[in-house]
N, C-alpha and C positions, 0 to 999 in steps of 0.2 A: 530592463523591463520594457522600455518603450519599443525597442526593436521587436521583441516577442509579441507584444500586443498589436503592433502595426501590421503583422502578418494577416490579420483578420479585419474584415469590415467592422465598424463600430456598431455592432448589432448584438443584442442580448442572446441571440440564438448561438453565438460563438463563445459564450461565457465558459462553458465546460472545457472547451479546447484551450482557451486562454489560461484557465486555472491549471490544467494539466501541464502546459508548457512552463508556466511560472514555477510550479512545484518541482518539475523535473530539472529545472535550471538551478534550483537551490540545493547545495551540497548536503544539507540536513533533511532533504526530502519532505519539506512542509511549506505551507503558505504563510509567509511573513505578513504582518499587518500592513507594511508598505505595499506589498503586492496586491492585497485585497483593495486597498485604497486606489492603487493605480488602475485596476480593472474598473472600479466604480467611476473614477474620473473619465476614463476612456469611453465607457459606455453611457456616461451621463445618467447614472442610476445611483440611488442611495447605497452607501457601503453596507447597510444592513441587508440589502438584497443579495449582495455578493457573499456576505458571511452566511446568510441562511442557506444559500445554494451550496457553499463549500461544506457546511456542517451537515447537510442532508445526506450527502454521498459519503460512504465510508472510504472511498479511494483517496479522499483529500484529508489532510491533517493540518491543524492550526498549531501544533506543537512539534518541535524537532523530533526526527526519527533517525534510524540508522541508514546507512548507505543502501542497504537492501531491506525491503519490507517483505516479510513472510506473512501470508494470509492463509490460515489453516481453516478448512471448511468444517463447519459444525452443523451441517444440514442433517435431517433424519437419515437419509441413505448413508452418509458417511458415518454417523453415529452407530448405525446398525452393523457396520463392518469394522468397528474398532477404533474410530477416530479419537475417542476419549483417552484411551491408553497411549495412543501414538502422540497426541499433543503433550502429554506428560513426559514422554521420552524426549520429544523435541525441546521442551522447556528445560529439562535437565541437561541435555546436550549443550544448549546455548547458555545455561546458567541464568535465565531470566524467566519471569512469569509473563503471561499474556498482557500486552500493553506496555511492556518494558523494552529497553534497548540494551544490547550487550555493552559491557564496559569499554570495548574497543570501538564502539560506534558502528560496527559492521552490520548488525541485524536488529530489526525491531520485529517482535512477534505479535501478530494480531490474529483475531478470528474473523471469519466471514460467515454470514448466514447461509450463503450458497455461492459456489463458484460456477455452477452450471455444467459440471462435468461428472454427473452421477454415474455414468457408465464406467468410470475408472475410480470409483470411491474405494477407500478414503483418499482425499486429495488436498493439495496445498499449492499455492503459487508463491514463487520467489520472484519479486518484481513482476514481469509479464510472462514468465515461464511457468507452465502448469506441470505438476508432478503428481501422477496418479498411481493407483494400485499400491499405495504406500505400505511399507513394512519398516521396521526399525532400520534394517540395512539400507533400504532405498532412501530413507531420510538422511542417514549419515553420509551416503554417497552424494546426495544433492547438496548438502551443506559443505562438504569438502570440495565439491566441484566449484561452487560459487566462491569459496575462500581461495581456491587455487587459481581461479581466473583473475583474481585481484593481485596476484604476486608480481 
């Protein structure tokens, strides 16, 4: 953790980047209590400041997640073009409900208020990759591609 933090000046303006790096370095894709404390110590701020920052943003998690995080957009534009039925298909395909992680630890399914890609609605992100103009077939292809890249 120390090496990751020392990439940045000890300034609160770098807290989000620090949290990203620490979460990305964690195999279960979350911020451990020790990581939150390390950021607080490094920045000389109360740990409550770090926790409140981490819990404000949906891209951070304080509980373990799968290797790959799927964020399914539930914005009005996505809803208008069928997102609700597609998230049900995705949930069924993975065998988990929103907020859960697959038994093999490969995927965690989450929703997002907006992914900012309304032009390709309905949309989802798997890690940092955006998948738009979703259909059942495109969802299956995306999941299989991510699974295949881990083989």
